[in-house]
N, C-alpha and C positions, 0 to 999 in steps of 0.2 A: 349571428350568434355562433354558427359552426366554424366560420372563418377565425373569430375571435379566440375560439377555444382551441383551433389547430395551432394558431400563432402562439398562444399562451404556453401550449404544450411543447411547441418547437423551442420556444426560450427556455423552458425547463430542461430539456435535453442538452441545449447549448451551454447552459449554467453548470451543467455536470461534466461536461467535456472541457475542462481547463487545458489550455494549449500547452503549457510548459511543465512536465513532470519532473524537471530538474529542482524546481522550487518546493523545498520543504520546510517545515517549522522546526521547533527545537526539539521535539520528540521524534524527529524523522518521518513526519507523516505528510503525504501529498492527497488533497491540496491542503495548503499550510492554513492554520487556524492561529489566531494570536495567543500569547502566553497568558493573557488575562481574559481569553475567551473562554469561560466556565462552562457555560451551557449553550452550544451552538443552535441557532435558529433552525427551525424545522424546514428544509428547502422544499417540501412538498405539501406546505399548509394549505396551498390554493387549489389543490386537485379536488374534483368533485368525486369522491370515492362512493359516497353513498348512491349517487346518481349513476355512476358507472356500473355498480353492482346491479341495480335493478334494470338498467338498459340491457346488459348482457343476459340476464335472465328472460327479459321479454323476448329478445332475439333468438335465444336457443330454444325456448319453448315454441316459438312461431316455425322454426326451421326443422324440428324433430317432432313426429307425430306417431312413428312407427319404430319398433325395437330393430336395432343393427349391432353388429358385433364391431369390434376395433378394425377387423380386416375389411369389413364392408365400409366403414367410414373413409378407410384409406383407399377405397376402389376409385379409379380415375373420374368415374361419372359422379360419385358423391363428392370427390374432391373439387370437380369443376362446378357441380351446382350449389352445394351447401358449404362446404369447408372454406374454399378459397375466397368467396365473397364475404364470408364473416371475417377471415384473416385480414383480407384488405381493408375493411371497414374498421376493425378494431386497431390495426396498426398505424393507420393513417392519422388516428388521434394523437399518436405520439406520446401517450400516457405512461409513465414508468410504473403506475399502480396497476395497469390493466392485467398483469400476470396474478397479481395478488387477488383482484377481484373475481377472475376466472375461477381461481382456485377455492375461493369463498363460495362460489356458486356451486362447484363440484361437491363441496362438503353439504351443501343444502340438498343437493339432488341425491346424494347418498343416503341423508335422513330421511327423504322422501320416499326412497325406494324400501326403507323399513317399516314406515308408517302408513303407506299407501298400497297394499298388496295389489289393487287393481291396476295399478300404473307401474308395478315394479320394474318391468322390462324396459319401459319407455323411460323412466327415471335413470336406469342404468346407463341407457345409450346417451342421454343428456349429459351424465356426469363424465362419460367417456369423451364426448365431443369437448366439453370445457377443458379436459386435460390435453386433448389433442390441439386445440386452438391455442392453449398456452405455450405448448411446445413449439408450435409454428411461429408464432410471434416472438418467442424468445430467441428463436434460431435466426430471424429476421434482425432483431436487434443486435445480435452477435455477428452476423455477416456484414451488416452496414456500419458497424462502429468497431474498429480494431485497434491494436496497441494497448498501452496502458489506460488511455481515456476510455477504450472500450471495455476494459477489465472493470474500471471504475464504475461505469454505467451498469453493467450486468450486476455488479455487487450492489448498487442502489435498488436494483429492481428485485433482487432475491432476498436480500437481507434487510433492506430498509423497512422500518416499521410503519404499519398503517393503520388507522382507526376506522372500522366499518362504518361507524356514524359521522365521519367526517364529511362536511357540506351538507348534511341533512337539516331539513326545515326545524325550526325550533319547537314546533308542535311534536314532531317524531322524538326529538331528544326528551322533551317533557313527559311523554307518553311511555317511554322506556327508562324513566328515572328510577324504577325499582329494580334495575338491573345494574344500578350504578357500581355495586361492590365488583361486579365482574369486568365492567369497562373502565374502572377507575385504575390509576396507574399501578404498575408494579415498581416504578422508580421515581415517583413524584410528579410524573406528567399523566396525560391521558394513556390508558392501557393500549400498546400497539403490538402488532404480531408480524413478523415477515413472512413473505411468501414462501420462503424455503420450510419453515415450521409448519405452515398450512399444508404444503406438499406431503411432509412426513405424515402429518396426522390423517390425511385423505390416502395415504399410500399411492401417491402419483408417481408410479415407478417409470412411466415412460418418460415424463419430464425430468425426473431425477437422473435418469441414466442418459440424457442427451449431453452432447459435447459441450455446450454453453453452460448449462449447471454444472457439470464436472468440473469445468475450468474454474468456475467460482469456488466450488467446494474444495478443490485442491489448494487454491489460492489462500483460502481461509484456513485450511488445515495446516499449511505450511507457514502461515503468519505472513504472507505477503499483502493480504488484505485484513486489516484490523477494524473492529468497531466495537461498541459497548452495547451488549444485548440487554433487553429488557428481561426482567424476572417476575415470577408470581409473587413470591414470597422471598425477601431477604432476611437471613439470620443477622448479617452483620453488614447494613448497608452503607457504602461509602460512595455517594454519587455527587460529590462536590464538583468533580470534572467529568465531563462525559466525552468519550472519543467518538467524533463522527466517523462514518465510512470512508477510509483512507487507504492508500498505499503506503507501505512501510519500508524505510531505507535504513538497516541498521547502521551503515556507516555514518549516517547524519544523526543518529539517536545517541542518548546518553549511555555510558557503559553498564551502569546498574539500572536497568529499565525493568520496574517492577510489573509492567503489563504484560511483559512475555510469558509471565506464568500462567496467563489464561489462554495461550495460544494451544490449540487442540492437539498439535504434534508434541508440543513439550509435556501438556497434561497427560497424554496417552503414555509417553515415556516415564513420567513420574508416578502414574497410577500403577504401572507394572512394577516398578521399584518398590512402591509402597506395599504392594500385595506380596511380594517376594519376602519383604521383611516380616509381613503378618505371617506368612506361611512358615518361616523359619522359627519364629516365637511360638506359633503353635505346635509344631513339632518337637521343640525344646521343653514345652510344658507337658506334653502327653507322653514324652519319652521318660520323664522324671516325675511322674504324677504321685502326689502324696496328698491323700485327703485330711490328714492330721495336722499338716503344716502348709503355711502359706509362704512360698519362698519368693526371692527377688526376681526370678526369672517370670514367675506367674504374675507378679506386680508389673513388671514392665509389659508383659503380655496384655493385661486388662487395661492398663492406660492407653497404650497404643491402639488397641482394637476399639476403645471408646472413641479415639480421635478418627479411626477409620470409619466407623459407624456414623458418626457426626457427619464426614465428609459425604458419605452416600445419602444421608437424610438431606443435606443441603442440595444434593444434585437432584433429589426428588422435587424439591421446592423451587429449583430454578426454573425448570420448563415444564413442570407438571408430570403427572404421573403416566400419562399416555405416551409422552415422547421418551420418558426414562425406561419404560417397558419395552420400547422397541429394540433396546440394545440386548445384544445376544446374551450376555452373561448377566443380566439384571435379575433374573428369577433366582440365580446362584447367590448373588450378593444379598437379597432379600432373605433367602433361606438362613445363610449363615448368620445374619443379623438377629433373626428369631432365635436361633440355637444359642448366639452368644448372650442374648437377653436371658433366656431362660436359665442358662449356667450361672450368669451373674447374681440373679436373684436367688437360686438356691445356694449359692456360695456365701453371699451375705447373710442369708437366713443361718446357715450352719456356723458362720463365725459369731453371729450375734447370740445364738443359744448355746454356743460350745459343743454341739452334738457332732458326731462323726458321720452319721448317715446322710444328712443333707449335703455335706461336703464330697461324699463319694459318689452321690446321685448328680451332683453338679459336673463332676468330672466325666461320669458316664454320658451325660447329655453332650458334653463338650465333644466326646469322642465321635458323635455322629456328625461333626463337621468335616470330617476327612473326606467322605465321599463328594462334598461339596467344594472344599478348597482345592483339591487336586486337579480335578478336571477343569477349574477356573483358569488357571494358568495356561491350559491348552486353549481355551477359548480366545485368551488375549493374545497369544503368539501366532494362532492359526485361524483369525477371525475371518478372513475371506476363504477358507476352505468350505467347500460346498456340503461337506457332512455337517459341520457345525451350523451352517446357516439353514439346512433343512431340519437339524434336529430341534431346533427351537420350535418350528411350526408343528413337527410331529409331536413333541412333548405336550404342546398345548391341545391337540387333538386327542392324544392318548389320555390326558387328564380328564377331558371333557366326558369321553366315553366311558371311562373307567367310573367316574361319579354316577353317570346314569345307568351303568350296569349294576352297580352296588345298590342304588335307590330301588331298581326293579326287582333284585333279586333279595331284597330284605324281606320280602314276604314269604320266601321259602323259609327264612330263617325263623320268622315268627311261627309258621305252621309247625316246623319240627320242635321248636320250644315248647308250644303247647301240647303236641303230641306226646312229648316225653314226660310231662307232668312232673317235673322236677327231678327226674332220674339223672339228667345231664345238664350241665351249665351252659349257658348261652355262648360263653367264650370257647367251650369245648366244641360245640356244634360247628361255630364259625370258623374253627381251625379245620375240622374235618371237610367243611365246603370248600375253604380255600385250598386244600390239597386236592380235592377232586377237580376244583376249577383250573388248576394248572397242570392236572395229570400227574402230581407227584405221588400220591397214594391212595388206595381204594378202601381205606379205613372206613370212611363215611358210609360207603355202599354196603359194607359188611355189617356195620353196627345200626343200619337203618331198621332193622327189624325191632331194635328195641324201642323205637318209637310207636310203630304199629305194624302188625305182621302183613298187611297189605298196603295201607297208605304210605308208610315210611319208605319202603323201596321205590314206589312209584314216585313220590316226590325227590328223592335223591336222584334217581336215573334221570328224572325229566330236568333236573337241574344240571346233570353232568352234560346232557344233549345240549340244552340252551347255552350253558356257560362254556364249556370246553369246546363245542363245535361252532355254534352260530356266533357268539361274541368273538371269539379268535379269528373266525373268517371275515367278519366284518371289519375287525381291528386292522387285519393284514391288508384287506382291500383298500381301507381308506387311508392308511400310512402310505401306501404304495402310490395311490393317487396323488397325496400331497408331496411326495418326494419327486415323483415324475413331473409335476407341475412346476416345482421350483427349479429343478434342473433344466427343463426346457427354456427356462428364461433366467439362465445362470447370472448372466452379465448384468441385467437389470437388478437382481436380487442383491449382488455383491456391491453394486454402486449405491443401491438405497440404503445399505447397512453403513456405508462409507459416509453417506450423507448424514445419517442418524448420529453416528460417531463424531462428525464434525461439529454438528449443531449443538450437541450435548457438551462438547469440550470447550465451548466458548462460554465463559462465565463472566458474570458481573458482580457477584457476591464477594465482599472482601474476605470472607472466610477461607476461600479456595487459595488465596495467596500464602497461607500458612499451612506447612505439611504437618500431616499428624506426628506426635501429639500436640505440636504447638497450636493448633487450630483451638484445643479446649482451653489453653491458657489465654489465647486471644479473645475466646468467647466470654470468659468471666472476668477479664479486665478491661478490655475495649467497650463491652456492651454498657457497664454503667457510665462511661465516659461520653458515650452517644448522647446521653440526656443531660449532660452538664455542660460540654464544651459547644462551641459554635461548629457548623460544618466545615468551615475553613481550617480550624485548629484541629479538628478530629481528623481531617483528611491528612493534615501534615503528620501527625503523630502515627497515623496508621501506615503512611508511606515510608517513615523513618523506621518503624518497627520491621516492616516487610524487608526493607534492604538491608538492615542490620541482621536479621535471623537468616535471610537466604542470600547474603553476600557471596559466598562462594558459588552457589548455585547460579545466581544471576550472572556473575563474572564469565562462568562456563558457557552458559547460553548465548552470552553476547559473542565470545570468541568463535563459538561454532557456527553461528549464523552469519558472521561476517566472512568466514571461510566457505560456507556452503552456499548460502542464498545468493550472494553477491560474490562468488569466486571469480568469475571472469570479468575482465575489464570492459569487454564489449557488451556484456549482459546486464550493465548497471542502468541502462537507460531504459529499456522495456521491461515492465514488470510482468508482462503475459510471456516473455520469451526466456524467463528465468529457468535454470536447469532444474527440472522436476525430479528431485532424488527420491528414491523409495523410502517409505515410512519405516521400513524394518530390514535388516540385512536378508539378502537373498542367497539360496543355496548356490545359484549360479555365480554370483559375485565371490563367493568364499571359495568355490572351487576352481575359478578360472586361472588362478595363479598356478595351480598344478596341472592344468590342462593344456593340451597342444592347441585347443580351439580358444584360448583366452584372448587372442587377438581379435576375434569376431566383434566383441563389444568394446574392447579398448580403442578401436578406429573411431568410435563416436564419442568418447570422453572428452577429446580436446577439440577446440573449434578450428576449423580449417583456416590458414592464412588467407590474407587479402587477394594474394595472387591467384591462389585456386579459386576463390569465388568470382574474381574478375573473368578467369578463364571460363567458368561454368556460366556466367552471364552472357558472355559473347557467343558460346556454343547455343545458348537458347535463343538468342537472337537469330542465329543462323537457321536453327531448327524451325522457328516461328515463319520466317520467310519462305522457307522450303514448304512448310505446310500451307501457306497462303497460296503459293504458286500451283500446288497440286490440286486445291480446292477450285482454283480459277480454272484448270484444264478439265476438271471433272464436272463441275456445277455451273461454270460461268463465272464472269468477272465480279457479277452482284455478290456471290456467296463469298468469294475472296475478300470482297471490299467489307462485308459484314463481319467476317472473321477477324479482319485487322482492326476494325473498329472494336471488337469484343476483347482482343489482347491487349488494347492500349490501356484499360483501367479495369479495376475490380468491380464485378457486377454480380448480382445475386442470380443464381441459375433458376430460370423458369420451369416450373414443374409442369406446367400445362403445354407449353410448346418448347421442349428442349432441342428442337431441331429446327430452329427459326432461320437457319442459313440455307436452308434446302427448300424454302418455300417457292421460290421461283422455279426450281427445277421440276418440283412436284406439279406445279401450274402447268409446264410445258407438257408434262406427261399426260395430263388429264386432257388437254387441248389437242393431243397429237392426232387423234382420228376425226377431228373436225374439217369440213372441207373449206371453211372460211375461218380466218384467223381474226376477223373483226369482232370485238367483243359487243359493239351496238347492233350488229346484225342478229346476234343470238337474241338480244332483248326484244327486237321487233318480231321475230318469228315466235316467241313466246307469247306476245300480246295477241298475235293472230290466232294463236292456238286457243287462248281464253275466250276471245271473242265466238270462235266456232263452237265451242264447248257450251256456252250459254245459248246459243242458237238451237243447238240439238236438243238442250233441256226444254226449251220452250215448245219444239215440235212434238216431243214425247209428251208433255202436259196435255196438248190438243188432242193427241191420239187417245189418250186415256178418257178424256171427257167424252169423245164421240163413242166409245165402247160403252159408257155408261149410260147413254141415252135410250139405249134398247131399240136402235135402228134395225131393219130387216137384214136378214143374212147377207142377201144379194148385195143391197146397196151398201151394207157395212164393208162387205169384201171390196166392192169398187172404191168405197171411200179410202179403205185402207191402202189399196193398191196405188190410188192416185197419191195419197200422203207420203207413202213410202217413196214413190217417184220423185215427189217434190223435194223430200229430204236427200235423196241420192243426188238430185241435180244441185241443191244447195250445198251439200257437202263437197261435191266436186267442184264447184266454182270456187269455194272457200279453199280448197287445197291449191287450185290453180293460182289463186291470188297470192 
């Protein structure tokens, strides 16, 4: 059974590794799929995902019974005894769903960490082990499969959708039928989640920061790997044709390719442009605000902002609230959407009643959006700056601690309100307490005698000590700890945010193909057609509308991608070796034209000619032979032969024995002090030593029995002397033998 599973898994991997990446279909995708292939079959339908999940859980629980940190799990002893055997076992299954199953177990162990306090530390260790195993197995897949086919295989592993109940017995599926609304599809099939999304939900930053994962993330971000993701809820679903996980070649694709609008890099640029338009309209409205009139600029602002809010709402429904809030600027977008909603309600109410005051209040509320919109542009342009990365986490801690402080200090407000007996309003007392809290004014302490001549000052001074001293000290120490933790793991944090931005940028809802405010028009026009037309005709109308509305944009995207992604003629074959251009302009790129050091990076911009590469290859061959000769002189011909065999092909570096070529040399050093070099003689001497040890143990047993019999002291001394003599003679004879 195990061999059949291994052979089936091996066939699964070989099916993914198509030999010829030059064969593309009409959309420029590899591996090609037919023009009438509307819904490609699932290549992973035969994988026992449910069984694999529970097998991993059993093995991890059996392997970990004590708490360990991540550094302790990476220790050579733990790696040799626990981590590496599990990696070998899971990798030999050759199952592309193994990473997904490990991350599902990590999520479950994290949940048990919160619900089972008595096993909190052990569950944390098991969750860390699942992430570490996933990272090691993904690295092996990356090292054993290179080139365009290797990139395609890694993409299948990370962004291929899997169902946790796939392969489960029928009684298990029936037992969980009450959860059908959560496992039903988002797109018409069973609900599936990719391993990359599970890694983001579980915050597996070690896995997401690995080179293999980042290679796939960069390929998806740049549009070299394309796929149709699943979504939780679609506002305007159009899933007549689904794109399987494929490599993309823009030179073989149509000029007006509407699918390029869901590429994360393209969407990131478009979202920045959309936000700049929103910011400009907001500034124009607030600079010429007039509550008595409703001008054309304000009308454009309202229509465009409605389309922008609709885009944000669709983003939340696409991958869920948890993934959406992992973005750096998500809290700013949600805050401005709430401000705009309040403004619009007040503005409509003032227009309906004809009153001036609601309109003025609406503009006053809209003015509160400036502290939200202005910093949001900096978050977009400097998303990888550590200040903004840490600011999100610190804002979360600050909000939680402030809420707890307000809740706890509400008792002081109630006490002073009751003591004042109506002489001072609650809002006035709150203002005095706030001033004391931040150390702005001491009016509250001076007027505390108005509440009570003794209890009033006691309450206010106690509040000042607790709020201004204790609370601020705790706040500063907690924020400092959060900042230092993030900075100490800065690379993993940045790469985690990059993975979030990439996953969120891949869209499947057709509403994202229409830029604001055209998405509002598409919502009201195409949604009724969804219930009238067949899926085929609805798809045709949707594609035609997208191409007509976005024709200049699609033409620009196609031209740019053909000049950037496939700029070099020699780089058109290997998708993994395409030039990875930065996602945004760098200060170094801008200034190197005016710098004397501009040629440092320019030397790497162009590919070296073939003559230079041939010269480098010849030099490498000479250097390799010189290295083999040096090893042969130093460690003997066996080490040189092993080094030569190692250099002939690509092999995975062994983490347990990285110096395998030095085995014979170390063996000679260990046997250097022995008189006889024959290994068989050593075994014979060890056998004689074991026999002598057993004979001594038997003599000692007899000696103890004689001492327990209570023989007279003289006889006992004589017996002991005789026994010791016998022991001495026997031992001497054994040694002589």
